[in-house]
C-alpha positions in Angstrom: 16.8 -8.0 13.3 13.9 -10.2 12.7 13.9 -13.1 15.2 14.2 -16.6 14.1 15.6 -16.1 10.5 18.7 -15.1 8.6 19.0 -11.4 8.1 22.3 -10.2 6.5 22.9 -6.5 6.8 24.7 -4.9 3.9 27.9 -4.0 5.8 28.6 -7.8 6.1 29.8 -10.1 3.4 26.9 -10.5 1.1 25.3 -13.5 -0.1 26.1 -13.6 -4.0 24.0 -16.4 -5.5 20.6 -17.7 -5.1 17.8 -19.7 -6.9 15.6 -16.6 -7.1 16.1 -12.9 -6.2 13.2 -11.0 -4.9 13.5 -7.2 -4.9 11.5 -5.6 -2.1 9.9 -6.9 1.0 6.4 -5.4 0.7 3.0 -7.3 0.1 4.4 -8.8 -3.3 7.9 -9.5 -2.5 7.2 -10.9 1.0 4.4 -13.2 -0.5 6.7 -14.5 -3.2 9.6 -15.1 -0.9 7.4 -17.0 1.5 5.7 -19.2 -1.0 8.9 -20.2 -2.9 11.0 -20.6 0.2 8.2 -23.1 1.5 8.8 -25.1 -2.0 12.6 -25.4 -1.5 13.8 -22.4 -3.5 16.9 -20.6 -2.1 15.4 -17.1 -2.0 17.5 -13.8 -1.6 15.5 -10.8 -0.6 17.0 -7.4 -1.3 15.3 -4.5 0.6 16.2 -0.9 0.1 15.1 0.2 3.5 16.2 -0.9 7.0 14.6 -3.2 9.5 13.1 -0.3 11.6 12.2 -1.9 15.0 11.9 1.0 17.3 9.3 4.0 17.6 6.6 2.1 15.7 3.3 3.8 16.2 5.1 7.2 16.3 5.4 10.1 14.0 9.1 9.7 14.3 9.1 6.1 13.5 6.8 6.7 10.4 9.2 9.3 9.2 12.1 6.9 9.4 10.2 4.3 7.5 8.8 6.5 4.7 10.5 7.9 1.4 11.9 11.4 1.9 10.9 11.4 5.6 7.3 11.9 4.8 5.8 12.1 1.3 7.4 12.0 -2.2 5.5 14.6 -4.2 4.9 14.7 -7.9 5.9 17.4 -10.2 2.3 18.8 -9.9 2.4 18.9 -6.1 0.4 15.8 -5.0 2.1 13.9 -2.2 2.3 10.0 -1.8 3.6 8.0 1.1 5.8 5.2 0.4 7.4 2.7 2.8 11.0 2.4 2.7 11.5 -0.4 5.3 11.1 -4.2 5.9 7.6 -4.6 5.0 7.5 -1.7 2.5 4.2 0.4 2.5 2.1 -2.4 4.2 3.6 -0.7 7.5 1.3 2.3 6.8 -2.0 0.7 5.6 -5.4 0.9 7.5 -5.6 -2.7 7.5 -8.9 -2.7 5.4 -9.7 -5.8 3.2 -11.0 -5.5 -0.3 -11.3 -8.6 -2.6 -9.3 -8.4 -6.1 -10.8 -6.1 -8.5 -13.2 -7.5 -11.3 -10.9 -6.4 -14.1 -8.2 -8.9 -12.9 -10.7 -11.7 -13.9 -11.6 -9.9 -17.1 -8.0 -10.2 -18.2 -8.1 -14.0 -17.9 -6.4 -14.1 -14.5 -8.3 -16.6 -12.3 -7.5 -15.6 -8.5 -10.4 -17.5 -7.0 -8.3 -20.1 -5.4 -5.9 -17.7 -3.9 -8.5 -15.2 -2.6 -9.6 -17.5 0.1 -6.2 -18.5 1.1 -5.2 -14.9 1.3 -8.1 -14.2 3.7 -7.0 -16.9 5.9 -3.3 -15.9 5.8 -4.1 -12.2 6.6 -6.6 -13.1 9.2 -9.4 -11.1 7.7 -12.7 -10.4 9.6 -14.9 -7.7 10.9 -13.8 -5.9 14.0 -15.9 -6.4 17.1 -18.5 -3.6 18.2 -16.3 -2.3 20.8 -13.9 -0.9 18.0 -16.8 0.7 16.0 -18.5 2.6 18.8 -18.7 6.3 18.8 -17.9 8.1 15.7 -17.8 5.2 13.2 -21.5 4.3 14.3 -22.5 8.0 14.3 -21.4 8.5 10.7 -22.9 5.2 9.5 -26.2 6.2 11.0 -26.0 9.6 9.6 -25.3 8.3 6.2 -28.2 6.1 6.6 -30.5 9.0 7.5 -29.5 10.8 4.3 -30.2 7.7 2.2 -26.8 6.4 1.8 -25.6 2.8 2.0 -22.7 2.2 4.5 -21.4 -0.9 6.0 -18.9 -2.5 8.4 -15.7 -3.1 6.5 -13.5 -6.4 6.8 -10.0 -5.8 8.3 -6.7 -7.7 8.5 -6.3 -6.7 12.2 -6.2 -8.9 15.1 -8.8 -7.5 17.7 -7.2 -9.5 20.5 -3.9 -7.4 19.9 -5.7 -4.0 18.8 -6.1 -1.4 21.4 -9.5 0.6 21.8 -9.6 4.2 21.1 -6.6 4.0 18.8 -6.3 5.1 15.2 -2.5 5.0 14.6 -2.6 2.1 11.9 -0.8 4.5 9.4 2.1 5.1 11.8 3.1 1.4 11.9 1.1 -0.7 14.5 3.2 -0.8 17.7 1.1 -3.7 19.0 1.5 -6.2 16.2 -2.3 -6.3 15.6 -2.3 -5.4 12.0 -1.0 -7.8 9.3 2.0 -6.4 7.5 4.3 -7.8 5.0 6.8 -8.3 7.9 4.7 -11.4 8.8 5.6 -13.1 5.4 9.1 -12.0 5.5 9.6 -13.7 9.0 8.0 -16.7 7.6 10.4 -16.6 4.6 13.5 -16.3 6.8 12.2 -19.4 8.9 11.9 -21.4 5.6 15.7 -20.6 5.0 15.3 -17.3 2.8 18.1 -14.6 3.3 17.3 -10.9 3.5 19.7 -8.1 2.8 19.2 -4.6 3.6 19.9 -1.7 3.0 20.7 -2.3 -0.6 19.3 -0.2 -3.7 18.9 -2.3 -6.6 20.0 -0.5 -9.7 19.1 -2.8 -12.6 18.6 -6.4 -13.8 21.4 -8.2 -15.4 20.6 -10.3 -18.5 22.3 -12.3 -21.2 20.8 -13.5 -24.5 17.4 -12.5 -23.5 17.5 -14.1 -20.1 17.8 -12.8 -16.5 21.0 -13.6 -14.6 21.0 -11.4 -11.6 20.9 -7.9 -10.2 23.2 -5.0 -9.5 22.6 -3.1 -6.3 24.3 -0.2 -4.4 25.8 -0.8 -1.1 26.6 2.6 0.0 28.7 3.7 -3.1 29.8 0.4 -4.1 28.0 -1.5 -6.8 27.5 -5.1 -5.9 26.6 -8.1 -8.3 24.1 -10.8 -7.3 23.3 -13.9 -9.4 20.1 -15.8 -9.9 18.3 -17.3 -13.0 14.9 -15.8 -11.5 14.5 -12.1 -10.6 11.2 -10.9 -9.0 10.7 -7.1 -9.0 8.5 -6.2 -6.3 9.9 -2.7 -5.4 6.5 -1.1 -5.5 4.5 1.2 -7.9 7.3 3.8 -7.8 10.5 1.7 -8.2 10.0 -1.3 -10.3 9.5 0.8 -13.5 12.8 2.7 -13.2 14.6 -0.6 -12.4 13.2 -1.9 -15.7 14.1 1.2 -17.6 17.7 0.9 -16.4 17.6 -2.6 -17.4 16.7 -1.9 -21.0 12.9 -2.0 -20.8 11.9 1.4 -21.9 8.1 0.7 -22.1 7.9 1.0 -18.3 6.9 4.0 -16.4 4.7 5.6 -19.0 1.6 6.2 -17.1 0.8 5.8 -13.4 -2.2 6.0 -11.1 -2.2 7.2 -7.4 -5.7 6.3 -6.0 -6.0 10.1 -5.1 -7.9 10.9 -2.0 -9.1 13.9 0.0 -10.4 14.2 3.6 -13.3 16.4 4.6 -13.8 17.0 8.3 -15.3 19.1 10.9 -15.8 19.7 14.6 -18.6 17.7 16.2 -20.6 19.9 18.4 -22.7 17.4 20.5 -22.2 15.7 23.6 -21.7 12.0 22.6 -18.6 10.3 23.8 -15.9 9.1 21.4 -17.3 11.3 18.7 -13.8 12.1 17.1 -12.7 9.9 14.4 -9.4 9.4 16.3 -11.1 6.9 18.6 -11.7 4.2 16.2 -9.4 2.2 13.8 -9.5 3.9 10.5 -11.9 2.7 7.7 -13.9 0.3 10.0 -17.0 1.3 8.2 -17.7 3.1 4.9 -19.4 2.8 1.8 -18.9 1.1 -1.9 -22.2 2.4 -3.1 -20.5 4.7 -5.6 -17.6 2.6 -6.5 -18.8 0.9 -9.6 -21.2 3.7 -10.8 -19.0 6.6 -10.2 -15.5 5.4 -9.0 -15.1 6.4 -5.6 -15.3 5.0 -1.9 -16.1 6.9 1.3 -14.8 5.8 4.8 -14.0 7.7 8.1 -10.3 8.4 8.3 -8.2 11.1 10.3 -4.6 11.9 9.9 -2.5 11.3 13.1 -2.2 14.6 14.9 1.1 15.9 13.5 0.2 15.0 9.9 -3.3 16.5 10.6 -1.6 19.8 11.5 0.7 19.8 8.4 -2.5 18.9 6.0 -4.6 21.4 7.7 -1.8 24.0 7.3 -2.0 23.7 3.6 -5.5 24.6 3.7 -5.2 27.9 5.4 -2.8 29.8 7.6 -5.1 29.2 10.6 -6.0 25.7 9.7 -3.3 23.9 11.8 -5.0 25.4 14.8 -7.8 22.9 14.0 -5.7 20.4 16.2 -7.2 22.2 19.3 -10.5 20.3 18.3 -8.7 17.0 17.2 -10.6 15.0 19.9 -13.9 16.0 18.4 -12.9 16.1 14.8 -14.9 13.9 12.5 -13.5 13.2 9.2 -14.3 11.3 6.0 -12.1 10.1 3.2 -13.0 10.0 -0.6 -10.7 7.8 -2.6 -11.1 7.6 -6.2 -10.1 5.6 -9.2 -8.1 7.9 -11.2 -7.0 7.7 -14.8 -3.5 6.4 -15.7 -1.3 9.5 -16.8 2.0 10.9 -16.2 5.4 9.3 -16.0 7.9 8.0 -13.6 11.4 9.0 -14.3 14.9 7.1 -13.7 15.4 8.8 -10.3 11.9 7.8 -9.2 10.7 11.5 -9.6 7.3 11.4 -11.2 4.7 13.4 -13.0 1.0 12.7 -12.4 -1.6 15.3 -13.5 -5.1 14.7 -12.4 -7.8 14.7 -15.3 -11.0 16.7 -15.1 -12.7 13.3 -14.3 -10.6 12.6 -11.4 -11.4 15.9 -9.9 -15.1 15.6 -10.4 -15.0 12.1 -8.6 -13.1 13.8 -5.7 -15.7 16.8 -5.7 -18.7 14.4 -5.7 -17.3 12.5 -2.8 -16.5 15.5 -0.9 -20.1 16.9 -1.2 -21.6 13.9 0.1 -19.1 13.7 3.1 -20.0 17.2 3.9 -23.7 16.3 3.9 -23.0 13.3 6.1 -20.9 15.3 8.7 -23.6 17.8 9.0 -26.2 15.2 9.7 -23.9 13.5 12.1 -23.7 16.8 14.1 -20.7 18.7 12.9 -20.7 22.3 12.8 -21.3 23.4 9.2 -18.8 26.4 9.5 -15.9 24.3 10.9 -16.0 21.8 7.9 -13.0 22.0 5.7 -11.6 20.0 2.7 -7.8 18.9 2.9 -5.4 18.8 0.0 -5.4 16.0 -2.5 -2.9 13.4 -2.0 -2.0 10.0 -3.4 -2.5 6.5 -1.6 -1.4 3.6 -3.7 0.9 4.3 -6.6 0.8 1.8 -9.5 -0.1 1.1 -13.1 3.5 2.0 -14.4 4.2 -1.9 -15.5 0.7 -2.8 -16.7 -0.3 -6.4 -17.6 -0.7 -6.5 -21.4 1.9 -3.9 -22.2 5.0 -4.4 -19.8 4.2 -7.7 -18.4 2.1 -10.7 -19.5 -0.8 -12.4 -17.7 1.8 -14.6 -15.8 3.6 -11.2 -15.0 6.6 -12.0 -17.0 8.5 -9.1 -18.9 10.2 -9.5 -22.3 13.2 -10.8 -20.5 12.9 -14.6 -19.6 13.3 -15.2 -15.9 12.2 -11.4 -15.0 8.9 -11.0 -13.4 7.2 -8.2 -11.6 4.7 -8.6 -8.7 3.4 -5.5 -7.1 0.8 -2.8 -7.8 2.7 -1.5 -11.0 1.3 -4.3 -12.9 -2.4 -3.1 -12.5 -3.6 -1.9 -15.8 -6.0 0.3 -14.2 -6.6 2.0 -10.8 -8.3 0.0 -8.0 -9.3 3.0 -5.9 -9.4 0.7 -3.0 -6.9 -0.9 -0.6 -4.6 -3.1 -2.9 -2.8 -5.4 -0.3 -5.1 -8.5 -0.9 -4.9 -8.2 -4.7 -1.2 -8.0 -4.5 -0.8 -11.0 -2.2 -3.4 -13.0 -4.3 -1.5 -12.3 -7.6 2.0 -13.0 -5.9 0.6 -16.4 -4.7 -0.5 -17.2 -8.2 2.9 -16.1 -9.5 4.6 -18.3 -7.1 2.5 -21.3 -8.1 3.5 -20.6 -11.8 7.2 -20.7 -11.0 7.1 -23.8 -8.9 5.2 -25.6 -11.8 7.7 -24.2 -14.3 10.6 -25.7 -12.1 8.9 -29.0 -11.7 8.1 -29.3 -15.4 11.8 -28.7 -16.3 12.9 -31.5 -14.1 
């Protein structure tokens, strides 16, 4: 249980009515719940996952918190991690900040006043030098020698709580240093909101074109909850199927994954802390090719057990690379991919990669190899990992499924997660989702006040 608030587990008698139902407790849902509960709304949050409290920062804990105990895989074989727990996928982020993408403003959505507020709420700032020593500096300097522009990234990680020589952000931070949506969930609970979990929302109820609540599975029992406002924030994979089951069939036709690939090799020099494992992931990197070619670069290494599994997909002997794990340097290429494919009612999905997507990945991988060799990695040791997804979204895009206020064709039904992005970001999405959710909360408050 999250201390200090009301958490109602699904085995207890459920709360059945509220002013607003928020489906999902990730970046979007937690933000909406926090902002509306501060303004006096009676908020009911419904979360599919459990409130996992133990084993944070471990592989076992990450498996328990994730969809299908690891990765949900597309029909084409591209895996994507998704959080099914309090806080959603924010539990697995690297804590890297990136301001909202330019296309948001181009669609007539002004987030300027919410961006600075988001920065303050997330505690955004650059990490002190002690967290960037070793491999991050070596790769940044190697990139500069090859004529590439790298920089120190901003993070939403509290350096006072962070631990040096730790890179396990993607397993769920055991020290509470990284901001996650659980921070906002707790504040919503302190404001009087209610969280019910684990419950799986099936569909949104609506009458005469207006939302009236949701139906959710509590085990094998279908339970009904009532509210005149429903906010779907179930994430890039789940919001579209819920809309489909609610009669909105335009959702789910197209998806992006922000695909990525890791290129790594064994450092053969004598410098200390040369392995990427010794720094928080993505503390430095490059946006140099983001606008012109659609990809970013940053040091990132999988936690050791995932490292074994990923390397094992490269070759039968690849898993033995874990023997060199302390000296393994690794660079991630993440790209803006084309919307394609489909999400089905059962949340299975198809996501073919286009030729353009693969060219971006190839280009980033080539540059990564060049930088790794310059930094001192053995050229014969350098391998490229399998392609995987990072941030699923785009399945309920603005201009098609929702309007610029994130409202669907059903009055009182909104969507506020990465599924509303009309195109891929190819960058960390948390700040954009939080800022857009703050804007939606303001809109709903103004609507209520105007109706009085």
